[in-house]
PDB file of N, CA, C and O in Angstrom:
ATOM      1  N   MET A   1       1.164  -1.243  -0.087  1.00  0.00           N
ATOM      2  CA  MET A   1       0.085  -0.002  -0.059  1.00  0.00           C
ATOM      3  C   MET A   1       0.584   1.400  -0.102  1.00  0.00           C
ATOM      4  O   MET A   1       0.172   2.419  -0.657  1.00  0.00           O
ATOM      5  N   ALA A   2       1.677   1.108   0.716  1.00  0.00           N
ATOM      6  CA  ALA A   2       2.951   2.612   1.039  1.00  0.00           C
ATOM      7  C   ALA A   2       3.648   2.924  -0.715  1.00  0.00           C
ATOM      8  O   ALA A   2       3.981   4.014  -1.182  1.00  0.00           O
ATOM      9  N   ARG A   3       3.707   1.328  -1.502  1.00  0.00           N
ATOM     10  CA  ARG A   3       4.565   1.609  -2.288  1.00  0.00           C
ATOM     11  C   ARG A   3       3.366   1.736  -3.954  1.00  0.00           C
ATOM     12  O   ARG A   3       3.729   1.648  -5.127  1.00  0.00           O
ATOM     13  N   GLY A   4       1.918   1.966  -3.394  1.00  0.00           N
ATOM     14  CA  GLY A   4       1.147   2.935  -4.230  1.00  0.00           C
ATOM     15  C   GLY A   4       1.155   4.048  -4.065  1.00  0.00           C
ATOM     16  O   GLY A   4       1.293   4.933  -4.909  1.00  0.00           O
ATOM     17  N   TRP A   5       1.000   4.141  -2.902  1.00  0.00           N
ATOM     18  CA  TRP A   5       0.667   6.057  -2.057  1.00  0.00           C
ATOM     19  C   TRP A   5       1.799   6.495  -2.920  1.00  0.00           C
ATOM     20  O   TRP A   5       1.539   7.330  -3.787  1.00  0.00           O
ATOM     21  N   ARG A   6       3.324   5.943  -2.779  1.00  0.00           N
ATOM     22  CA  ARG A   6       4.284   6.676  -3.744  1.00  0.00           C
ATOM     23  C   ARG A   6       4.458   7.018  -5.142  1.00  0.00           C
ATOM     24  O   ARG A   6       5.026   8.013  -5.591  1.00  0.00           O
ATOM     25  N   SER A   7       3.715   5.762  -5.982  1.00  0.00           N
ATOM     26  CA  SER A   7       3.542   6.093  -7.171  1.00  0.00           C
ATOM     27  C   SER A   7       2.598   6.655  -7.080  1.00  0.00           C
ATOM     28  O   SER A   7       2.310   5.764  -7.878  1.00  0.00           O
ATOM     29  N   ASN A   8       1.501   7.417  -6.889  1.00  0.00           N
ATOM     30  CA  ASN A   8       0.825   8.110  -6.671  1.00  0.00           C
ATOM     31  C   ASN A   8       1.578   9.556  -6.805  1.00  0.00           C
ATOM     32  O   ASN A   8       1.539  10.456  -7.645  1.00  0.00           O
ATOM     33  N   GLN A   9       2.358   9.328  -5.445  1.00  0.00           N
ATOM     34  CA  GLN A   9       2.189  10.905  -5.085  1.00  0.00           C
ATOM     35  C   GLN A   9       3.572  11.153  -6.403  1.00  0.00           C
ATOM     36  O   GLN A   9       3.559  12.230  -6.999  1.00  0.00           O
ATOM     37  N   ASN A  10       4.521  10.261  -6.710  1.00  0.00           N
ATOM     38  CA  ASN A  10       5.581  10.805  -7.923  1.00  0.00           C
ATOM     39  C   ASN A  10       4.623  10.976  -8.945  1.00  0.00           C
ATOM     40  O   ASN A  10       5.160  11.729  -9.758  1.00  0.00           O
ATOM     41  N   GLN A  11       3.182  10.600  -9.448  1.00  0.00           N
ATOM     42  CA  GLN A  11       2.586  10.569 -10.451  1.00  0.00           C
ATOM     43  C   GLN A  11       2.224  12.056 -10.469  1.00  0.00           C
ATOM     44  O   GLN A  11       2.512  12.776 -11.425  1.00  0.00           O
ATOM     45  N   ASN A  12       1.534  12.522  -9.298  1.00  0.00           N
ATOM     46  CA  ASN A  12       1.524  13.633  -9.234  1.00  0.00           C
ATOM     47  C   ASN A  12       2.299  14.897  -9.050  1.00  0.00           C
ATOM     48  O   ASN A  12       1.682  15.956  -9.157  1.00  0.00           O
ATOM     49  N   PHE A  13       3.819  14.916  -8.735  1.00  0.00           N
ATOM     50  CA  PHE A  13       4.621  15.149  -8.757  1.00  0.00           C
ATOM     51  C   PHE A  13       5.212  15.981 -10.198  1.00  0.00           C
ATOM     52  O   PHE A  13       5.865  17.005 -10.398  1.00  0.00           O
ATOM     53  N   ARG A  14       4.523  14.815 -11.134  1.00  0.00           N
ATOM     54  CA  ARG A  14       5.428  14.609 -12.523  1.00  0.00           C
ATOM     55  C   ARG A  14       4.275  15.764 -13.277  1.00  0.00           C
ATOM     56  O   ARG A  14       4.621  16.570 -14.141  1.00  0.00           O
ATOM     57  N   TRP A  15       2.563  15.606 -12.625  1.00  0.00           N
ATOM     58  CA  TRP A  15       2.006  16.044 -13.563  1.00  0.00           C
ATOM     59  C   TRP A  15       1.920  17.789 -13.310  1.00  0.00           C
ATOM     60  O   TRP A  15       1.539  18.652 -14.100  1.00  0.00           O
ATOM     61  N   LYS A  16       2.388  17.919 -12.009  1.00  0.00           N
ATOM     62  CA  LYS A  16       2.773  19.086 -11.414  1.00  0.00           C
ATOM     63  C   LYS A  16       3.806  20.095 -12.012  1.00  0.00           C
ATOM     64  O   LYS A  16       3.738  21.313 -11.849  1.00  0.00           O
ATOM     65  N   GLN A  17       4.631  19.535 -12.621  1.00  0.00           N
ATOM     66  CA  GLN A  17       5.517  19.991 -13.031  1.00  0.00           C
ATOM     67  C   GLN A  17       5.681  20.495 -14.700  1.00  0.00           C
ATOM     68  O   GLN A  17       6.182  21.529 -15.141  1.00  0.00           O
ATOM     69  N   ASP A  18       5.035  19.301 -15.443  1.00  0.00           N
ATOM     70  CA  ASP A  18       4.462  19.092 -17.108  1.00  0.00           C
ATOM     71  C   ASP A  18       3.566  20.408 -16.877  1.00  0.00           C
ATOM     72  O   ASP A  18       3.680  21.360 -17.650  1.00  0.00           O
ATOM     73  N   VAL A  19       2.432  20.445 -15.502  1.00  0.00           N
ATOM     74  CA  VAL A  19       1.287  21.610 -15.956  1.00  0.00           C
ATOM     75  C   VAL A  19       2.553  22.941 -15.332  1.00  0.00           C
ATOM     76  O   VAL A  19       2.214  24.028 -15.802  1.00  0.00           O
ATOM     77  N   GLY A  20       3.394  23.025 -14.749  1.00  0.00           N
ATOM     78  CA  GLY A  20       3.745  24.542 -14.387  1.00  0.00           C
ATOM     79  C   GLY A  20       5.048  24.570 -15.748  1.00  0.00           C
ATOM     80  O   GLY A  20       5.600  25.628 -16.052  1.00  0.00           O
ATOM     81  N   SER A  21       5.306  23.531 -16.288  1.00  0.00           N
ATOM     82  CA  SER A  21       6.145  24.293 -17.665  1.00  0.00           C
ATOM     83  C   SER A  21       5.520  24.251 -18.733  1.00  0.00           C
ATOM     84  O   SER A  21       5.752  24.915 -19.743  1.00  0.00           O
ATOM     85  N   SER A  22       4.489  23.274 -18.525  1.00  0.00           N
ATOM     86  CA  SER A  22       3.351  24.496 -19.783  1.00  0.00           C
ATOM     87  C   SER A  22       2.842  25.407 -20.024  1.00  0.00           C
ATOM     88  O   SER A  22       2.479  25.632 -21.179  1.00  0.00           O
ATOM     89  N   ASN A  23       2.556  26.569 -18.656  1.00  0.00           N
ATOM     90  CA  ASN A  23       2.601  27.458 -18.167  1.00  0.00           C
ATOM     91  C   ASN A  23       3.853  28.588 -18.604  1.00  0.00           C
ATOM     92  O   ASN A  23       3.973  29.682 -19.156  1.00  0.00           O
ATOM     93  N   LYS A  24       4.326  27.981 -18.232  1.00  0.00           N
ATOM     94  CA  LYS A  24       5.600  28.589 -18.354  1.00  0.00           C
ATOM     95  C   LYS A  24       5.859  28.629 -19.940  1.00  0.00           C
ATOM     96  O   LYS A  24       6.585  29.532 -20.357  1.00  0.00           O
ATOM     97  N   ARG A  25       5.349  27.773 -20.789  1.00  0.00           N
ATOM     98  CA  ARG A  25       5.697  28.213 -22.253  1.00  0.00           C
ATOM     99  C   ARG A  25       4.292  29.030 -22.457  1.00  0.00           C
ATOM    100  O   ARG A  25       4.280  30.189 -22.873  1.00  0.00           O
ATOM    101  N   ALA A  26       3.394  28.476 -22.201  1.00  0.00           N
ATOM    102  CA  ALA A  26       2.337  29.543 -22.834  1.00  0.00           C
ATOM    103  C   ALA A  26       2.066  31.016 -22.276  1.00  0.00           C
ATOM    104  O   ALA A  26       1.614  31.980 -22.894  1.00  0.00           O
ATOM    105  N   SER A  27       2.424  30.940 -21.075  1.00  0.00           N
ATOM    106  CA  SER A  27       2.997  32.768 -20.704  1.00  0.00           C
ATOM    107  C   SER A  27       4.352  33.363 -21.452  1.00  0.00           C
ATOM    108  O   SER A  27       4.530  34.562 -21.665  1.00  0.00           O
ATOM    109  N   PHE A  28       5.442  32.112 -21.876  1.00  0.00           N
ATOM    110  CA  PHE A  28       6.487  33.230 -22.788  1.00  0.00           C
ATOM    111  C   PHE A  28       5.645  33.328 -24.261  1.00  0.00           C
ATOM    112  O   PHE A  28       5.545  34.431 -24.799  1.00  0.00           O
ATOM    113  N   GLN A  29       5.149  32.334 -24.777  1.00  0.00           N
ATOM    114  CA  GLN A  29       4.321  32.592 -26.248  1.00  0.00           C
ATOM    115  C   GLN A  29       3.348  33.650 -25.842  1.00  0.00           C
ATOM    116  O   GLN A  29       3.007  34.383 -26.771  1.00  0.00           O
ATOM    117  N   GLN A  30       2.845  33.891 -24.732  1.00  0.00           N
ATOM    118  CA  GLN A  30       1.687  34.576 -24.795  1.00  0.00           C
ATOM    119  C   GLN A  30       2.112  36.381 -24.384  1.00  0.00           C
ATOM    120  O   GLN A  30       1.318  37.320 -24.442  1.00  0.00           O
ATOM    121  N   GLN A  31       3.662  36.454 -23.957  1.00  0.00           N
ATOM    122  CA  GLN A  31       4.128  37.297 -24.055  1.00  0.00           C
ATOM    123  C   GLN A  31       4.989  37.501 -25.347  1.00  0.00           C
ATOM    124  O   GLN A  31       5.448  38.643 -25.377  1.00  0.00           O
ATOM    125  N   SER A  32       5.341  36.742 -26.411  1.00  0.00           N
ATOM    126  CA  SER A  32       6.052  37.041 -27.628  1.00  0.00           C
ATOM    127  C   SER A  32       4.535  37.205 -28.384  1.00  0.00           C
ATOM    128  O   SER A  32       4.941  37.791 -29.387  1.00  0.00           O
ATOM    129  N   LEU A  33       3.708  37.140 -28.501  1.00  0.00           N
ATOM    130  CA  LEU A  33       2.670  37.227 -29.365  1.00  0.00           C
ATOM    131  C   LEU A  33       2.172  38.640 -29.422  1.00  0.00           C
ATOM    132  O   LEU A  33       1.816  39.247 -30.432  1.00  0.00           O
ATOM    133  N   TYR A  34       2.207  39.187 -27.847  1.00  0.00           N
ATOM    134  CA  TYR A  34       2.264  40.899 -27.924  1.00  0.00           C
ATOM    135  C   TYR A  34       3.489  41.359 -27.990  1.00  0.00           C
ATOM    136  O   TYR A  34       4.636  40.938 -27.837  1.00  0.00           O
ATOM    137  N   PRO A  35       2.904  42.416 -28.282  1.00  0.00           N
ATOM    138  CA  PRO A  35       4.226  43.746 -28.266  1.00  0.00           C
ATOM    139  C   PRO A  35       4.616  43.974 -27.418  1.00  0.00           C
ATOM    140  O   PRO A  35       3.895  43.410 -26.594  1.00  0.00           O
ATOM    141  N   SER A  36       5.678  44.691 -26.711  1.00  0.00           N
ATOM    142  CA  SER A  36       5.976  45.497 -25.192  1.00  0.00           C
ATOM    143  C   SER A  36       5.163  46.736 -25.806  1.00  0.00           C
ATOM    144  O   SER A  36       4.989  47.146 -26.954  1.00  0.00           O
ATOM    145  N   ILE A  37       4.667  47.224 -24.311  1.00  0.00           N
ATOM    146  CA  ILE A  37       4.829  48.414 -24.138  1.00  0.00           C
ATOM    147  C   ILE A  37       5.259  49.883 -25.227  1.00  0.00           C
ATOM    148  O   ILE A  37       4.832  50.811 -25.914  1.00  0.00           O
ATOM    149  N   GLN A  38       6.436  49.165 -24.697  1.00  0.00           N
ATOM    150  CA  GLN A  38       7.610  50.271 -25.719  1.00  0.00           C
ATOM    151  C   GLN A  38       7.347  50.568 -27.064  1.00  0.00           C
ATOM    152  O   GLN A  38       7.375  51.602 -27.731  1.00  0.00           O
ATOM    153  N   GLU A  39       7.012  49.065 -27.349  1.00  0.00           N
ATOM    154  CA  GLU A  39       6.967  49.021 -28.982  1.00  0.00           C
ATOM    155  C   GLU A  39       5.827  49.229 -29.397  1.00  0.00           C
ATOM    156  O   GLU A  39       5.746  49.598 -30.569  1.00  0.00           O
ATOM    157  N   ARG A  40       4.602  49.078 -28.633  1.00  0.00           N
ATOM    158  CA  ARG A  40       3.160  49.986 -29.220  1.00  0.00           C
ATOM    159  C   ARG A  40       3.561  51.312 -29.171  1.00  0.00           C
ATOM    160  O   ARG A  40       3.481  51.964 -30.213  1.00  0.00           O
ATOM    161  N   LEU A  41       4.010  51.875 -28.084  1.00  0.00           N
ATOM    162  CA  LEU A  41       4.115  53.035 -28.223  1.00  0.00           C
ATOM    163  C   LEU A  41       4.738  53.651 -29.403  1.00  0.00           C
ATOM    164  O   LEU A  41       4.091  54.313 -30.214  1.00  0.00           O
ATOM    165  N   SER A  42       6.273  53.380 -29.512  1.00  0.00           N
ATOM    166  CA  SER A  42       6.767  53.968 -30.423  1.00  0.00           C
ATOM    167  C   SER A  42       6.105  53.098 -31.861  1.00  0.00           C
ATOM    168  O   SER A  42       6.262  53.932 -32.753  1.00  0.00           O
ATOM    169  N   LYS A  43       5.741  52.403 -32.219  1.00  0.00           N
ATOM    170  CA  LYS A  43       4.413  52.422 -33.190  1.00  0.00           C
ATOM    171  C   LYS A  43       3.389  53.601 -33.481  1.00  0.00           C
ATOM    172  O   LYS A  43       3.608  54.445 -34.350  1.00  0.00           O
ATOM    173  N   PHE A  44       2.447  53.593 -32.818  1.00  0.00           N
ATOM    174  CA  PHE A  44       1.721  54.388 -31.879  1.00  0.00           C
ATOM    175  C   PHE A  44       2.462  56.379 -32.389  1.00  0.00           C
ATOM    176  O   PHE A  44       1.896  57.276 -33.013  1.00  0.00           O
ATOM    177  N   GLU A  45       3.432  56.346 -31.950  1.00  0.00           N
ATOM    178  CA  GLU A  45       4.338  57.579 -32.150  1.00  0.00           C
ATOM    179  C   GLU A  45       4.346  57.827 -33.797  1.00  0.00           C
ATOM    180  O   GLU A  45       3.850  58.778 -34.401  1.00  0.00           O
ATOM    181  N   ASP A  46       5.027  56.733 -34.313  1.00  0.00           N
ATOM    182  CA  ASP A  46       5.248  56.645 -35.884  1.00  0.00           C
ATOM    183  C   ASP A  46       3.909  56.994 -36.431  1.00  0.00           C
ATOM    184  O   ASP A  46       3.680  57.955 -37.166  1.00  0.00           O
ATOM    185  N   THR A  47       3.143  56.217 -36.049  1.00  0.00           N
ATOM    186  CA  THR A  47       1.341  56.555 -36.834  1.00  0.00           C
ATOM    187  C   THR A  47       1.090  57.809 -36.465  1.00  0.00           C
ATOM    188  O   THR A  47       0.270  58.204 -37.294  1.00  0.00           O
ATOM    189  N   LEU A  48       1.323  58.722 -35.669  1.00  0.00           N
ATOM    190  CA  LEU A  48       0.589  60.245 -35.241  1.00  0.00           C
ATOM    191  C   LEU A  48       1.438  60.910 -36.118  1.00  0.00           C
ATOM    192  O   LEU A  48       0.990  61.463 -37.122  1.00  0.00           O
ATOM    193  N   GLU A  49       2.613  60.910 -35.839  1.00  0.00           N
ATOM    194  CA  GLU A  49       3.612  61.736 -37.109  1.00  0.00           C
ATOM    195  C   GLU A  49       3.580  61.630 -38.751  1.00  0.00           C
ATOM    196  O   GLU A  49       3.938  62.461 -39.585  1.00  0.00           O
ATOM    197  N   LYS A  50       2.804  59.795 -38.987  1.00  0.00           N
ATOM    198  CA  LYS A  50       2.680  60.272 -40.392  1.00  0.00           C
ATOM    199  C   LYS A  50       1.222  61.182 -40.682  1.00  0.00           C
ATOM    200  O   LYS A  50       1.046  62.072 -41.514  1.00  0.00           O
ATOM    201  N   PHE A  51       0.300  60.634 -39.719  1.00  0.00           N
ATOM    202  CA  PHE A  51      -1.225  61.350 -39.805  1.00  0.00           C
ATOM    203  C   PHE A  51      -1.079  63.033 -39.712  1.00  0.00           C
ATOM    204  O   PHE A  51      -1.476  63.869 -40.525  1.00  0.00           O
ATOM    205  N   MET A  52      -0.453  63.208 -38.586  1.00  0.00           N
ATOM    206  CA  MET A  52       0.258  64.785 -38.881  1.00  0.00           C
ATOM    207  C   MET A  52       0.745  65.823 -39.745  1.00  0.00           C
ATOM    208  O   MET A  52       0.572  67.041 -39.802  1.00  0.00           O
ATOM    209  N   GLN A  53       1.502  64.856 -40.499  1.00  0.00           N
ATOM    210  CA  GLN A  53       2.289  64.993 -41.928  1.00  0.00           C
ATOM    211  C   GLN A  53       1.290  65.378 -42.935  1.00  0.00           C
ATOM    212  O   GLN A  53       1.244  66.382 -43.646  1.00  0.00           O
ATOM    213  N   ALA A  54       0.218  64.012 -42.817  1.00  0.00           N
ATOM    214  CA  ALA A  54      -0.484  64.019 -44.142  1.00  0.00           C
ATOM    215  C   ALA A  54      -1.479  65.126 -43.645  1.00  0.00           C
ATOM    216  O   ALA A  54      -2.000  65.812 -44.525  1.00  0.00           O
ATOM    217  N   SER A  55      -1.868  65.432 -42.072  1.00  0.00           N
ATOM    218  CA  SER A  55      -2.872  66.645 -41.821  1.00  0.00           C
ATOM    219  C   SER A  55      -2.084  68.228 -42.873  1.00  0.00           C
ATOM    220  O   SER A  55      -2.570  68.884 -43.795  1.00  0.00           O
ATOM    221  N   LEU A  56      -1.213  68.291 -42.412  1.00  0.00           N
ATOM    222  CA  LEU A  56      -0.698  69.336 -43.007  1.00  0.00           C
ATOM    223  C   LEU A  56      -0.703  69.324 -44.165  1.00  0.00           C
ATOM    224  O   LEU A  56      -1.319  70.227 -44.731  1.00  0.00           O
ATOM    225  N   ALA A  57      -0.070  68.374 -44.901  1.00  0.00           N
ATOM    226  CA  ALA A  57      -0.008  68.245 -46.025  1.00  0.00           C
ATOM    227  C   ALA A  57      -1.377  68.963 -46.896  1.00  0.00           C
ATOM    228  O   ALA A  57      -1.509  69.947 -47.624  1.00  0.00           O
ATOM    229  N   SER A  58      -2.396  67.752 -46.314  1.00  0.00           N
ATOM    230  CA  SER A  58      -3.453  68.361 -46.892  1.00  0.00           C
ATOM    231  C   SER A  58      -4.517  69.656 -46.799  1.00  0.00           C
ATOM    232  O   SER A  58      -5.452  70.040 -47.502  1.00  0.00           O
ATOM    233  N   GLN A  59      -3.849  70.153 -45.493  1.00  0.00           N
ATOM    234  CA  GLN A  59      -4.172  71.863 -45.024  1.00  0.00           C
ATOM    235  C   GLN A  59      -3.643  72.542 -46.546  1.00  0.00           C
ATOM    236  O   GLN A  59      -4.283  73.155 -47.400  1.00  0.00           O
ATOM    237  N   GLU A  60      -2.252  72.164 -46.483  1.00  0.00           N
ATOM    238  CA  GLU A  60      -1.786  73.541 -47.319  1.00  0.00           C
ATOM    239  C   GLU A  60      -2.321  72.832 -49.178  1.00  0.00           C
ATOM    240  O   GLU A  60      -2.634  73.559 -50.121  1.00  0.00           O
ATOM    241  N   ASN A  61      -2.291  71.947 -49.196  1.00  0.00           N
ATOM    242  CA  ASN A  61      -3.458  71.416 -50.804  1.00  0.00           C
ATOM    243  C   ASN A  61      -4.600  72.399 -50.783  1.00  0.00           C
ATOM    244  O   ASN A  61      -4.698  73.343 -51.567  1.00  0.00           O
ATOM    245  N   ASP A  62      -5.593  72.060 -49.673  1.00  0.00           N
ATOM    246  CA  ASP A  62      -6.687  72.914 -49.174  1.00  0.00           C
ATOM    247  C   ASP A  62      -6.643  74.239 -49.634  1.00  0.00           C
ATOM    248  O   ASP A  62      -7.566  74.690 -50.312  1.00  0.00           O
ATOM    249  N   LYS A  63      -5.245  75.186 -49.201  1.00  0.00           N
ATOM    250  CA  LYS A  63      -5.052  76.463 -48.841  1.00  0.00           C
ATOM    251  C   LYS A  63      -4.859  76.656 -50.519  1.00  0.00           C
ATOM    252  O   LYS A  63      -5.379  77.635 -51.054  1.00  0.00           O
ATOM    253  N   VAL A  64      -4.343  75.999 -51.058  1.00  0.00           N
ATOM    254  CA  VAL A  64      -3.921  76.411 -52.452  1.00  0.00           C
ATOM    255  C   VAL A  64      -5.651  76.043 -53.561  1.00  0.00           C
ATOM    256  O   VAL A  64      -6.063  76.667 -54.539  1.00  0.00           O
ATOM    257  N   GLU A  65      -6.140  75.064 -52.996  1.00  0.00           N
ATOM    258  CA  GLU A  65      -6.857  74.839 -54.203  1.00  0.00           C
ATOM    259  C   GLU A  65      -8.381  76.140 -53.914  1.00  0.00           C
ATOM    260  O   GLU A  65      -9.263  76.357 -54.744  1.00  0.00           O
ATOM    261  N   ILE A  66      -8.250  76.873 -52.366  1.00  0.00           N
ATOM    262  CA  ILE A  66      -9.304  77.523 -51.938  1.00  0.00           C
ATOM    263  C   ILE A  66      -8.481  78.743 -52.704  1.00  0.00           C
ATOM    264  O   ILE A  66      -9.418  79.492 -52.980  1.00  0.00           O
ATOM    265  N   LYS A  67      -7.166  79.453 -53.260  1.00  0.00           N
ATOM    266  CA  LYS A  67      -6.799  80.622 -53.413  1.00  0.00           C
ATOM    267  C   LYS A  67      -6.651  80.000 -54.944  1.00  0.00           C
ATOM    268  O   LYS A  67      -5.593  80.367 -55.456  1.00  0.00           O
ATOM    269  N   LYS A  68      -7.260  79.352 -55.594  1.00  0.00           N
ATOM    270  CA  LYS A  68      -7.608  79.014 -57.378  1.00  0.00           C
ATOM    271  C   LYS A  68      -9.310  79.397 -57.062  1.00  0.00           C
ATOM    272  O   LYS A  68      -9.924  80.421 -57.362  1.00  0.00           O
ATOM    273  N   LEU A  69      -9.680  78.441 -56.508  1.00  0.00           N
ATOM    274  CA  LEU A  69     -11.246  79.465 -56.191  1.00  0.00           C
ATOM    275  C   LEU A  69     -11.462  80.684 -55.981  1.00  0.00           C
ATOM    276  O   LEU A  69     -12.417  81.190 -56.569  1.00  0.00           O
ATOM    277  N   GLU A  70     -10.843  81.306 -55.304  1.00  0.00           N
ATOM    278  CA  GLU A  70     -10.660  82.727 -54.973  1.00  0.00           C
ATOM    279  C   GLU A  70     -10.607  83.605 -56.030  1.00  0.00           C
ATOM    280  O   GLU A  70     -11.073  84.742 -55.953  1.00  0.00           O
ATOM    281  N   THR A  71      -9.862  82.983 -57.400  1.00  0.00           N
ATOM    282  CA  THR A  71      -9.364  83.341 -57.938  1.00  0.00           C
ATOM    283  C   THR A  71     -10.329  83.651 -59.437  1.00  0.00           C
ATOM    284  O   THR A  71     -10.655  84.669 -60.048  1.00  0.00           O
ATOM    285  N   GLN A  72     -10.590  81.977 -59.639  1.00  0.00           N
ATOM    286  CA  GLN A  72     -11.934  81.926 -60.272  1.00  0.00           C
ATOM    287  C   GLN A  72     -12.838  82.767 -60.105  1.00  0.00           C
ATOM    288  O   GLN A  72     -13.123  83.352 -61.149  1.00  0.00           O
ATOM    289  N   ALA A  73     -13.410  83.072 -59.228  1.00  0.00           N
ATOM    290  CA  ALA A  73     -14.548  83.483 -58.640  1.00  0.00           C
ATOM    291  C   ALA A  73     -14.586  85.086 -58.757  1.00  0.00           C
ATOM    292  O   ALA A  73     -15.647  85.709 -58.724  1.00  0.00           O
ATOM    293  N   GLY A  74     -13.078  85.814 -58.924  1.00  0.00           N
ATOM    294  CA  GLY A  74     -12.732  87.217 -58.872  1.00  0.00           C
ATOM    295  C   GLY A  74     -13.379  87.579 -60.770  1.00  0.00           C
ATOM    296  O   GLY A  74     -14.111  88.468 -61.206  1.00  0.00           O
ATOM    297  N   HIS A  75     -12.627  86.337 -61.500  1.00  0.00           N
ATOM    298  CA  HIS A  75     -12.447  86.674 -62.899  1.00  0.00           C
ATOM    299  C   HIS A  75     -14.033  86.535 -63.184  1.00  0.00           C
ATOM    300  O   HIS A  75     -14.597  87.299 -63.967  1.00  0.00           O
ATOM    301  N   ILE A  76     -14.644  85.609 -62.564  1.00  0.00           N
ATOM    302  CA  ILE A  76     -16.323  85.112 -63.360  1.00  0.00           C
ATOM    303  C   ILE A  76     -17.048  86.419 -62.812  1.00  0.00           C
ATOM    304  O   ILE A  76     -17.988  86.835 -63.488  1.00  0.00           O
ATOM    305  N   ALA A  77     -16.633  87.244 -61.419  1.00  0.00           N
ATOM    306  CA  ALA A  77     -17.740  88.420 -61.257  1.00  0.00           C
ATOM    307  C   ALA A  77     -17.090  89.474 -62.092  1.00  0.00           C
ATOM    308  O   ALA A  77     -17.987  90.139 -62.610  1.00  0.00           O
ATOM    309  N   LYS A  78     -15.810  89.946 -62.472  1.00  0.00           N
ATOM    310  CA  LYS A  78     -15.306  90.781 -63.163  1.00  0.00           C
ATOM    311  C   LYS A  78     -16.302  90.581 -64.583  1.00  0.00           C
ATOM    312  O   LYS A  78     -17.123  91.393 -65.009  1.00  0.00           O
ATOM    313  N   LYS A  79     -16.029  89.539 -65.029  1.00  0.00           N
ATOM    314  CA  LYS A  79     -16.450  89.111 -66.526  1.00  0.00           C
ATOM    315  C   LYS A  79     -18.028  89.174 -66.180  1.00  0.00           C
ATOM    316  O   LYS A  79     -18.562  89.101 -67.287  1.00  0.00           O
ATOM    317  N   LEU A  80     -18.845  89.254 -65.393  1.00  0.00           N
ATOM    318  CA  LEU A  80     -20.077  89.799 -65.307  1.00  0.00           C
ATOM    319  C   LEU A  80     -20.097  90.890 -65.128  1.00  0.00           C
ATOM    320  O   LEU A  80     -20.949  91.342 -65.893  1.00  0.00           O
ATOM    321  N   ALA A  81     -19.589  91.805 -64.456  1.00  0.00           N
ATOM    322  CA  ALA A  81     -19.777  93.415 -64.510  1.00  0.00           C
ATOM    323  C   ALA A  81     -19.382  93.722 -65.558  1.00  0.00           C
ATOM    324  O   ALA A  81     -20.095  94.574 -66.088  1.00  0.00           O
ATOM    325  N   GLU A  82     -18.407  93.363 -66.223  1.00  0.00           N
ATOM    326  CA  GLU A  82     -18.607  93.793 -68.061  1.00  0.00           C
ATOM    327  C   GLU A  82     -19.497  94.008 -68.951  1.00  0.00           C
ATOM    328  O   GLU A  82     -19.747  94.881 -69.783  1.00  0.00           O
ATOM    329  N   ARG A  83     -19.898  93.099 -68.631  1.00  0.00           N
ATOM    330  CA  ARG A  83     -21.078  92.507 -69.126  1.00  0.00           C
ATOM    331  C   ARG A  83     -22.701  93.317 -68.800  1.00  0.00           C
ATOM    332  O   ARG A  83     -23.559  93.636 -69.623  1.00  0.00           O
ATOM    333  N   GLN A  84     -22.704  93.435 -67.727  1.00  0.00           N
ATOM    334  CA  GLN A  84     -23.822  94.653 -67.221  1.00  0.00           C
ATOM    335  C   GLN A  84     -23.134  95.769 -67.806  1.00  0.00           C
ATOM    336  O   GLN A  84     -23.813  96.452 -68.572  1.00  0.00           O
ATOM    337  N   SER A  85     -22.023  96.086 -67.632  1.00  0.00           N
ATOM    338  CA  SER A  85     -22.118  97.930 -67.990  1.00  0.00           C
ATOM    339  C   SER A  85     -21.773  97.826 -69.135  1.00  0.00           C
ATOM    340  O   SER A  85     -21.487  98.991 -69.410  1.00  0.00           O
ATOM    341  N   GLY A  86     -21.475  96.859 -70.592  1.00  0.00           N
ATOM    342  CA  GLY A  86     -21.271  97.128 -71.674  1.00  0.00           C
ATOM    343  C   GLY A  86     -22.595  96.898 -72.364  1.00  0.00           C
ATOM    344  O   GLY A  86     -22.706  97.105 -73.572  1.00  0.00           O
TER     345      GLY A  86
END
């Protein structure tokens, strides 16, 4: 009977070792699947920088297009005024 008890005790110990090592592996695998906070922060900063550059470029393009429209509206207004007076 004591022999059977030892056998069960050894099996339980091995099972706990196996579970412990699989938990460590799962934990390591889980950590390696997700980037670190520093990596995520760096990627976020890069993305934000690109977004800001694109926004500024878009604003500059909008300013140029608005100027063109103002010039065209001025020409149209001038032509209409010439037709009405002529």
